[in-house]
VMD Tcl script that builds the backbone (N, CA, C; Angstrom):
set m [mol new atoms 213]
animate dup $m
set s [atomselect $m all]
$s set {name element resname resid chain x y z} {
  {N N MET 1 A 0.578 0.693 -4.257}
  {CA C MET 1 A 1.097 0.400 -2.807}
  {C C MET 1 A 0.955 -1.367 -3.103}
  {N N LYS 2 A 2.334 -1.794 -3.388}
  {CA C LYS 2 A 2.366 -3.536 -3.489}
  {C C LYS 2 A 2.562 -3.850 -2.297}
  {N N LEU 3 A 3.399 -2.667 -1.076}
  {CA C LEU 3 A 3.547 -3.040 0.149}
  {C C LEU 3 A 2.364 -3.461 0.860}
  {N N LEU 4 A 1.218 -2.774 0.918}
  {CA C LEU 4 A 0.045 -3.291 1.446}
  {C C LEU 4 A -0.907 -4.239 1.009}
  {N N GLU 5 A -0.656 -4.674 0.153}
  {CA C GLU 5 A -0.982 -6.172 -0.576}
  {C C GLU 5 A -0.341 -7.076 -0.234}
  {N N ASN 6 A 0.601 -7.037 0.655}
  {CA C ASN 6 A 1.139 -8.106 0.646}
  {C C ASN 6 A 0.975 -8.778 1.879}
  {N N LYS 7 A 0.773 -10.425 2.047}
  {CA C LYS 7 A 0.272 -11.134 3.254}
  {C C LYS 7 A 1.274 -10.429 4.321}
  {N N TRP 8 A 2.433 -11.029 3.724}
  {CA C TRP 8 A 3.566 -10.929 5.246}
  {C C TRP 8 A 3.871 -9.719 5.666}
  {N N PHE 9 A 3.324 -8.625 4.941}
  {CA C PHE 9 A 3.285 -7.164 5.940}
  {C C PHE 9 A 2.236 -7.094 6.558}
  {N N TRP 10 A 1.142 -7.761 6.426}
  {CA C TRP 10 A 0.034 -7.447 7.622}
  {C C TRP 10 A -0.042 -8.408 8.708}
  {N N VAL 11 A 1.074 -9.550 8.346}
  {CA C VAL 11 A 1.166 -10.841 9.507}
  {C C VAL 11 A 2.066 -10.101 10.510}
  {N N MET 12 A 3.127 -8.998 9.706}
  {CA C MET 12 A 4.239 -8.599 10.508}
  {C C MET 12 A 3.916 -7.376 11.237}
  {N N ALA 13 A 2.571 -6.779 10.640}
  {CA C ALA 13 A 2.247 -5.529 11.403}
  {C C ALA 13 A 1.307 -5.469 12.562}
  {N N PHE 14 A 0.417 -6.959 12.312}
  {CA C PHE 14 A -0.462 -7.051 13.279}
  {C C PHE 14 A 0.156 -7.757 14.632}
  {N N GLY 15 A 1.360 -8.378 13.972}
  {CA C GLY 15 A 2.148 -9.433 15.268}
  {C C GLY 15 A 2.964 -8.021 15.902}
  {N N ALA 16 A 3.379 -7.250 15.424}
  {CA C ALA 16 A 4.123 -6.054 16.284}
  {C C ALA 16 A 3.295 -5.535 17.396}
  {N N LEU 17 A 2.100 -5.289 16.518}
  {CA C LEU 17 A 0.573 -4.502 17.264}
  {C C LEU 17 A 0.855 -5.693 18.753}
  {N N PHE 18 A 0.916 -6.898 18.534}
  {CA C PHE 18 A -0.109 -7.629 19.392}
  {C C PHE 18 A 1.623 -7.678 20.555}
  {N N ALA 19 A 2.707 -7.355 20.057}
  {CA C ALA 19 A 3.730 -7.419 20.938}
  {C C ALA 19 A 3.937 -6.458 21.857}
  {N N PHE 20 A 3.864 -5.358 21.215}
  {CA C PHE 20 A 3.971 -4.228 21.577}
  {C C PHE 20 A 2.703 -3.791 22.879}
  {N N SER 21 A 1.498 -4.833 22.524}
  {CA C SER 21 A 0.565 -4.911 23.616}
  {C C SER 21 A 0.905 -5.471 24.884}
  {N N LEU 22 A 2.048 -6.125 25.192}
  {CA C LEU 22 A 2.654 -6.913 26.153}
  {C C LEU 22 A 3.293 -5.847 27.146}
  {N N ASP 23 A 2.421 -5.429 28.581}
  {CA C ASP 23 A 3.043 -4.469 28.848}
  {C C ASP 23 A 4.143 -4.587 29.789}
  {N N LEU 24 A 4.837 -5.843 29.593}
  {CA C LEU 24 A 5.854 -5.654 30.575}
  {C C LEU 24 A 6.353 -5.049 31.227}
  {N N TRP 25 A 6.830 -4.141 30.377}
  {CA C TRP 25 A 7.904 -2.888 30.697}
  {C C TRP 25 A 7.206 -1.980 31.615}
  {N N ALA 26 A 5.531 -1.961 31.990}
  {CA C ALA 26 A 4.826 -1.095 32.824}
  {C C ALA 26 A 4.210 -1.943 33.769}
  {N N TRP 27 A 4.419 -2.802 33.755}
  {CA C TRP 27 A 4.068 -3.452 34.920}
  {C C TRP 27 A 3.413 -2.813 35.974}
  {N N ASP 28 A 4.309 -2.271 36.897}
  {CA C ASP 28 A 4.271 -1.735 38.037}
  {C C ASP 28 A 3.947 -0.213 38.310}
  {N N TRP 29 A 3.643 0.421 36.873}
  {CA C TRP 29 A 3.681 1.870 37.353}
  {C C TRP 29 A 2.510 2.531 37.236}
  {N N THR 30 A 2.594 3.321 38.154}
  {CA C THR 30 A 1.383 3.897 38.291}
  {C C THR 30 A 1.251 5.537 38.426}
  {N N GLU 31 A 2.612 6.119 38.250}
  {CA C GLU 31 A 2.597 7.722 38.070}
  {C C GLU 31 A 1.799 8.299 37.219}
  {N N PRO 32 A 1.112 9.423 37.594}
  {CA C PRO 32 A 0.396 10.007 36.264}
  {C C PRO 32 A 1.497 9.874 35.946}
  {N N SER 33 A 0.628 10.707 34.344}
  {CA C SER 33 A 1.460 11.378 32.821}
  {C C SER 33 A 0.728 12.431 32.610}
  {N N VAL 34 A -0.350 12.283 31.885}
  {CA C VAL 34 A -0.821 13.124 30.804}
  {C C VAL 34 A -2.268 12.997 31.315}
  {N N LEU 35 A -2.561 14.732 31.832}
  {CA C LEU 35 A -4.286 14.551 32.887}
  {C C LEU 35 A -4.467 13.680 34.317}
  {N N GLY 36 A -2.931 13.780 34.573}
  {CA C GLY 36 A -3.254 12.463 35.999}
  {C C GLY 36 A -3.833 10.942 35.162}
  {N N LEU 37 A -3.974 10.487 34.127}
  {CA C LEU 37 A -3.601 9.362 33.920}
  {C C LEU 37 A -2.282 8.448 33.832}
  {N N PRO 38 A -2.009 7.284 34.555}
  {CA C PRO 38 A -1.649 6.339 34.454}
  {C C PRO 38 A -0.749 6.463 33.004}
  {N N TYR 39 A 0.657 6.259 32.827}
  {CA C TYR 39 A 0.983 6.167 31.779}
  {C C TYR 39 A 0.691 4.418 30.634}
  {N N ILE 40 A -0.110 3.696 31.565}
  {CA C ILE 40 A -0.153 2.436 30.528}
  {C C ILE 40 A -1.983 2.652 30.193}
  {N N ILE 41 A -2.554 3.444 30.925}
  {CA C ILE 41 A -3.716 4.161 30.011}
  {C C ILE 41 A -3.383 4.725 29.058}
  {N N VAL 42 A -2.535 5.577 28.899}
  {CA C VAL 42 A -2.276 6.805 27.573}
  {C C VAL 42 A -1.802 5.432 26.387}
  {N N TYR 43 A -0.660 5.015 27.025}
  {CA C TYR 43 A -0.084 3.820 25.834}
  {C C TYR 43 A -1.074 3.070 25.388}
  {N N THR 44 A -2.002 2.508 26.120}
  {CA C THR 44 A -3.098 1.457 25.520}
  {C C THR 44 A -4.191 2.483 24.416}
  {N N VAL 45 A -4.345 3.295 24.781}
  {CA C VAL 45 A -5.398 4.423 23.687}
  {C C VAL 45 A -4.403 4.470 22.788}
  {N N LEU 46 A -2.996 4.918 22.459}
  {CA C LEU 46 A -2.221 4.946 21.477}
  {C C LEU 46 A -2.170 3.408 20.729}
  {N N LEU 47 A -2.173 2.661 21.424}
  {CA C LEU 47 A -2.334 1.228 20.665}
  {C C LEU 47 A -3.569 1.247 20.028}
  {N N GLU 48 A -4.359 1.165 20.685}
  {CA C GLU 48 A -6.184 1.236 19.660}
  {C C GLU 48 A -6.257 2.508 18.988}
  {N N LEU 49 A -4.983 3.841 18.761}
  {CA C LEU 49 A -5.430 3.839 17.723}
  {C C LEU 49 A -4.643 3.752 16.661}
  {N N VAL 50 A -3.712 3.292 16.958}
  {CA C VAL 50 A -2.738 2.478 15.550}
  {C C VAL 50 A -3.539 1.175 15.235}
  {N N LEU 51 A -4.390 0.575 16.215}
  {CA C LEU 51 A -5.101 -0.657 15.765}
  {C C LEU 51 A -5.880 -0.118 14.858}
  {N N PHE 52 A -6.662 0.914 14.867}
  {CA C PHE 52 A -7.870 1.517 14.270}
  {C C PHE 52 A -7.195 1.775 12.848}
  {N N VAL 53 A -6.097 2.416 12.567}
  {CA C VAL 53 A -5.499 2.590 11.039}
  {C C VAL 53 A -4.770 1.322 10.806}
  {N N LEU 54 A -4.269 0.812 11.586}
  {CA C LEU 54 A -3.853 -0.980 10.723}
  {C C LEU 54 A -5.459 -1.006 10.088}
  {N N LEU 55 A -6.434 -1.536 11.196}
  {CA C LEU 55 A -7.574 -1.820 10.509}
  {C C LEU 55 A -8.306 -1.266 9.436}
  {N N LEU 56 A -8.352 -0.238 9.193}
  {CA C LEU 56 A -8.586 1.108 8.134}
  {C C LEU 56 A -7.897 0.463 6.810}
  {N N LEU 57 A -6.548 0.514 7.139}
  {CA C LEU 57 A -5.517 0.063 5.610}
  {C C LEU 57 A -5.792 -0.762 5.139}
  {N N PHE 58 A -5.974 -1.752 6.591}
  {CA C PHE 58 A -5.894 -3.453 5.902}
  {C C PHE 58 A -7.423 -3.358 5.002}
  {N N SER 59 A -8.673 -3.179 5.626}
  {CA C SER 59 A -9.748 -3.288 4.626}
  {C C SER 59 A -9.551 -2.446 3.509}
  {N N LYS 60 A -9.135 -1.472 3.649}
  {CA C LYS 60 A -8.497 -0.530 2.049}
  {C C LYS 60 A -7.940 -1.549 1.312}
  {N N TYR 61 A -6.592 -1.840 1.303}
  {CA C TYR 61 A -5.697 -2.889 0.347}
  {C C TYR 61 A -5.422 -3.602 0.509}
  {N N TYR 62 A -5.963 -4.720 1.651}
  {CA C TYR 62 A -5.651 -6.056 1.525}
  {C C TYR 62 A -6.759 -6.961 1.369}
  {N N TRP 63 A -8.149 -6.611 1.987}
  {CA C TRP 63 A -9.244 -7.356 2.218}
  {C C TRP 63 A -9.945 -7.125 0.886}
  {N N LYS 64 A -9.895 -8.145 0.253}
  {CA C LYS 64 A -10.839 -8.325 -1.382}
  {C C LYS 64 A -12.105 -8.889 -1.138}
  {N N ILE 65 A -12.816 -8.627 -1.567}
  {CA C ILE 65 A -14.221 -9.688 -1.595}
  {C C ILE 65 A -14.301 -10.359 -3.067}
  {N N ALA 66 A -14.576 -11.481 -3.216}
  {CA C ALA 66 A -14.555 -12.183 -4.514}
  {C C ALA 66 A -15.670 -11.582 -5.539}
  {N N GLU 67 A -15.185 -11.365 -6.902}
  {CA C GLU 67 A -16.080 -10.924 -7.712}
  {C C GLU 67 A -17.027 -11.687 -8.030}
  {N N GLY 68 A -18.614 -11.231 -8.223}
  {CA C GLY 68 A -19.154 -12.531 -8.491}
  {C C GLY 68 A -19.746 -13.309 -7.450}
  {N N ASP 69 A -19.662 -13.039 -6.644}
  {CA C ASP 69 A -19.860 -13.570 -4.931}
  {C C ASP 69 A -21.460 -13.707 -4.895}
  {N N GLY 70 A -21.789 -12.124 -5.335}
  {CA C GLY 70 A -23.169 -12.246 -5.030}
  {C C GLY 70 A -23.688 -11.848 -3.348}
  {N N SER 71 A -22.519 -11.549 -2.932}
  {CA C SER 71 A -23.085 -11.041 -1.412}
  {C C SER 71 A -22.876 -9.546 -1.242}
}
mol reanalyze $m
mol bondsrecalc $m
mol representation Tube
mol addrep $m
């Protein structure tokens, strides 16, 4: 999985997640969608799930601890 070890992949992935978190498209929406919750709440929960998966993959494939560090 060379792609997951590339620094620019992670810059773009977290940058895209940040851009999607700017809710300019749903600024005034209050209509309920799922279980009576507004769209923005459902959207935020989905974003948090994506963030969880990104951080999990980031820590597994990219975040390396230097060998011999002693920590």
